[in-house]
C-alpha positions as CSV (number, residue, x, y, z in Angstrom):
1,X,0.0,0.1,-0.2
2,X,2.9,2.3,0.9
3,X,4.1,1.9,-3.0
4,X,0.9,3.9,-4.0
5,X,0.5,7.9,-3.9
6,X,-2.8,9.5,-2.7
7,X,-2.5,13.1,-3.8
8,X,-5.4,12.4,-6.1
9,X,-3.3,12.5,-9.5
10,X,-3.6,9.9,-12.0
11,X,-6.1,7.3,-12.3
12,X,-7.3,5.2,-9.5
13,X,-5.3,2.1,-9.1
14,X,-6.7,-1.5,-8.6
15,X,-6.7,-2.1,-5.1
16,X,-3.5,-4.3,-4.2
17,X,-5.6,-6.7,-1.8
18,X,-7.7,-7.7,-4.9
19,X,-4.6,-8.1,-7.0
20,X,-2.7,-10.2,-4.4
21,X,-5.9,-12.1,-3.3
22,X,-6.4,-12.7,-7.0
23,X,-2.9,-14.1,-7.7
24,X,-2.9,-16.6,-4.6
25,X,-6.4,-17.9,-5.7
26,X,-5.2,-18.5,-9.6
27,X,-1.9,-19.8,-8.7
28,X,-3.3,-22.2,-6.2
29,X,-5.6,-23.6,-9.4
30,X,-2.7,-23.8,-11.2
31,X,-3.3,-20.8,-13.5
32,X,-0.1,-18.6,-13.7
33,X,-0.1,-16.8,-17.1
34,X,-1.4,-13.3,-17.0
35,X,-3.6,-13.6,-19.9
36,X,-5.1,-16.8,-18.5
37,X,-5.8,-14.9,-15.1
38,X,-7.5,-12.3,-17.3
39,X,-9.6,-14.8,-19.1
40,X,-10.7,-16.6,-15.8
41,X,-11.9,-13.2,-14.5
42,X,-14.4,-14.2,-17.2
43,X,-15.1,-17.7,-16.5
44,X,-14.2,-18.5,-13.2
45,X,-16.7,-17.9,-10.4
46,X,-13.9,-17.3,-7.5
47,X,-12.2,-14.8,-9.5
48,X,-15.4,-12.6,-10.2
49,X,-16.1,-13.0,-6.5
50,X,-12.4,-11.6,-5.8
51,X,-12.9,-8.7,-8.7
52,X,-16.5,-8.0,-7.7
53,X,-17.0,-9.1,-11.5
54,X,-14.5,-6.8,-13.0
55,X,-12.1,-7.9,-16.0
56,X,-8.7,-6.9,-15.1
57,X,-6.3,-6.4,-17.8
58,X,-3.2,-9.2,-18.1
59,X,-0.7,-6.1,-18.5
60,X,-2.5,-4.6,-15.2
61,X,-1.5,-8.2,-13.6
62,X,1.9,-8.1,-15.1
63,X,3.0,-4.5,-13.9
64,X,1.6,-5.5,-10.5
65,X,3.8,-8.8,-10.5
66,X,6.7,-7.0,-11.7
67,X,6.4,-4.0,-9.2
68,X,6.0,-6.3,-6.2
69,X,7.8,-9.2,-6.9
70,X,9.9,-9.3,-3.6
71,X,6.9,-8.7,-1.4
72,X,5.0,-11.4,-3.1
73,X,7.6,-13.9,-3.2
74,X,7.9,-13.6,0.6
75,X,4.0,-13.6,0.7
76,X,4.1,-16.9,-1.2
77,X,6.6,-18.5,1.0
78,X,4.3,-17.6,4.0
79,X,1.4,-19.1,2.4
80,X,3.1,-22.2,1.5
81,X,4.2,-22.7,5.3
82,X,1.0,-21.9,6.4
83,X,-0.5,-24.6,4.0
84,X,2.1,-27.2,5.2
85,X,1.2,-26.2,8.9
86,X,-2.2,-27.4,8.1
87,X,-1.3,-30.7,6.1
88,X,-2.3,-29.3,2.8
89,X,0.9,-29.5,1.1
90,X,4.0,-31.6,1.0
91,X,6.8,-29.4,1.1
92,X,9.3,-32.4,-0.2
93,X,7.7,-32.3,-3.4
94,X,7.7,-28.6,-4.0
95,X,9.8,-27.4,-7.1
96,X,11.5,-23.9,-6.4
97,X,12.6,-23.1,-9.7
98,X,13.2,-24.3,-13.4
99,X,16.9,-25.4,-13.2
100,X,17.8,-28.0,-15.7
101,X,19.3,-31.0,-14.3
102,X,20.7,-34.3,-16.0
103,X,18.3,-37.0,-15.6
104,X,16.8,-39.8,-17.7
105,X,13.8,-37.9,-18.0
106,X,13.4,-37.9,-22.1
107,X,10.2,-39.4,-23.6
108,X,12.1,-42.1,-25.1
109,X,12.9,-43.1,-21.3
110,X,9.5,-43.7,-20.3
111,X,7.8,-47.1,-20.7
112,X,4.3,-48.3,-20.4
113,X,3.6,-51.5,-19.1
114,X,3.3,-53.0,-22.3
115,X,6.7,-51.6,-23.6
116,X,8.2,-53.0,-20.0
117,X,7.0,-56.5,-20.6
118,X,8.6,-55.9,-24.5
119,X,11.8,-54.8,-22.8
120,X,11.9,-57.4,-20.2
121,X,11.5,-60.3,-23.2
122,X,14.1,-58.7,-25.3
123,X,16.7,-58.5,-22.4
124,X,15.9,-62.1,-21.4
125,X,16.2,-63.5,-24.9
126,X,19.5,-61.4,-25.3
127,X,21.0,-62.8,-22.3
128,X,19.9,-66.4,-23.1
129,X,21.7,-65.9,-26.6
130,X,24.7,-64.7,-25.2
131,X,24.9,-67.4,-22.6
132,X,24.6,-69.8,-25.5
133,X,27.6,-68.3,-27.7
134,X,29.8,-68.3,-24.7
135,X,28.7,-71.8,-23.9
136,X,29.3,-73.2,-27.3
137,X,32.7,-71.1,-27.5
138,X,33.7,-73.0,-24.4
139,X,32.8,-76.5,-25.6
140,X,34.7,-75.8,-29.1
141,X,37.8,-74.5,-27.1
142,X,37.7,-77.7,-25.0
143,X,37.3,-79.8,-28.0
144,X,39.9,-78.4,-30.1
145,X,37.8,-77.0,-32.8
146,X,38.7,-73.7,-33.0
147,X,41.2,-72.5,-35.7
148,X,44.0,-70.3,-35.0
149,X,42.0,-67.6,-37.1
150,X,39.2,-67.7,-34.8
151,X,38.8,-64.8,-32.4
152,X,37.6,-65.4,-29.2
153,X,34.6,-63.5,-28.1
154,X,36.7,-61.5,-25.4
155,X,35.9,-62.3,-21.9
156,X,35.8,-58.8,-20.8
157,X,33.6,-57.7,-23.3
158,X,31.2,-60.5,-23.0
159,X,31.1,-59.7,-19.2
160,X,30.4,-56.1,-19.9
161,X,27.6,-56.9,-22.4
162,X,25.9,-59.4,-20.0
163,X,26.4,-56.8,-17.2
164,X,24.6,-54.1,-19.1
165,X,22.0,-56.7,-20.3
166,X,21.3,-57.9,-16.8
167,X,21.2,-54.1,-15.5
168,X,18.6,-53.3,-17.9
169,X,16.6,-56.4,-17.2
170,X,16.9,-55.9,-13.6
171,X,15.5,-52.0,-14.1
172,X,12.7,-53.1,-16.6
173,X,11.3,-55.5,-13.9
174,X,11.7,-53.3,-11.0
175,X,9.7,-50.5,-13.1
176,X,7.0,-53.0,-14.0
177,X,6.8,-54.3,-10.5
178,X,6.1,-50.4,-9.3
179,X,3.8,-49.8,-12.4
180,X,1.7,-53.2,-11.4
181,X,1.9,-52.2,-7.8
182,X,0.7,-48.6,-8.7
183,X,-2.4,-50.0,-10.5
184,X,-3.6,-52.2,-7.8
185,X,-6.0,-50.6,-5.2
186,X,-4.7,-50.2,-1.9
187,X,-6.1,-52.3,1.1
188,X,-8.1,-49.1,2.3
189,X,-9.7,-48.6,-1.1
190,X,-10.3,-52.2,-1.4
191,X,-12.0,-52.0,2.1
192,X,-13.9,-49.1,0.7
193,X,-15.3,-50.6,-2.4
194,X,-16.3,-53.9,-0.3
195,X,-18.4,-51.9,1.9
196,X,-19.8,-50.0,-0.7
197,X,-20.8,-53.1,-2.4
198,X,-22.0,-54.7,0.6
199,X,-24.3,-51.6,1.3
200,X,-25.6,-51.9,-2.4
201,X,-26.3,-55.6,-1.7
202,X,-28.3,-55.0,1.6
203,X,-30.4,-52.4,0.3
204,X,-31.0,-54.5,-2.8
205,X,-32.1,-57.5,-0.6
206,X,-34.0,-55.2,1.5
207,X,-36.0,-53.7,-1.6
208,X,-36.2,-57.5,-3.0
209,X,-38.1,-58.6,0.2
210,X,-40.3,-55.5,0.5
211,X,-41.5,-56.2,-3.2
212,X,-42.0,-59.7,-2.4
213,X,-43.7,-59.1,0.5
214,X,-46.2,-56.7,-1.2
215,X,-46.6,-59.0,-4.0
216,X,-47.3,-62.0,-1.4
217,X,-49.9,-59.8,-0.1
218,X,-51.8,-59.2,-3.2
219,X,-52.0,-62.8,-4.0
220,X,-53.2,-63.7,-0.6
221,X,-56.0,-61.0,-1.0
222,X,-56.7,-62.4,-4.4
223,X,-57.2,-66.0,-3.2
224,X,-59.3,-64.9,0.0
225,X,-61.6,-63.0,-2.5
226,X,-62.2,-66.1,-4.6
227,X,-62.6,-68.5,-1.7
228,X,-65.5,-66.0,-0.7
229,X,-67.0,-66.1,-3.9
230,X,-67.1,-69.9,-4.2
231,X,-68.5,-69.9,-0.5
232,X,-71.4,-67.6,-1.3
233,X,-72.2,-69.5,-4.5
234,X,-71.1,-66.9,-6.7
235,X,-68.7,-67.8,-9.9
236,X,-65.2,-66.9,-9.3
237,X,-63.9,-64.1,-11.2
238,X,-60.7,-65.8,-12.3
239,X,-58.9,-68.8,-11.9
240,X,-55.5,-68.2,-9.5
241,X,-52.2,-69.7,-11.1
């Protein structure tokens, strides 16, 4: 507030409290672009309540952020700490900046369950083939069938290849197990689904019992009416089946 003059000159600025509330609300919903914030003032009910149904231009939001960058940064840290105090966020998973890091995060490094199963099968086949080749070379060497011109496969190179294939196979199997474990519901989720299914079955059984009882009552009334007609010498109106 101290950054705005109150001498009556120039156009009135938007209330800083409104812009701060708008920024906090939009960022909490993942809306960070100033143009998207401007659009949200038209589409989002929360933004309309904060701004009293006024559309704030994106350039106004951008200038406000640029002018009060440091106070806003401190405020966001306070809000984040407050959310952590009430258990609303996990600070261990918060990214503080966009610094690039060396990691296997390329699209080619991502694997679906089907692709992982293919990788596991391929690596198992390659390891089996490498073992067969090594065993065949060993048998040929023991029998003396190798010629002097035959180049040995090189134990160091074969060992390195087997080690690399085994490592890839192990990582693929581990990733596959994690995907399967993630796809399976937890014990709590299973209990919730079982309880919901039991409640549905109980309601269905109760409704079936009520409808069966009501239908049986109608059949009893119909049979009693036929008996009374026959006792009075009147012809029965219908034959019960």
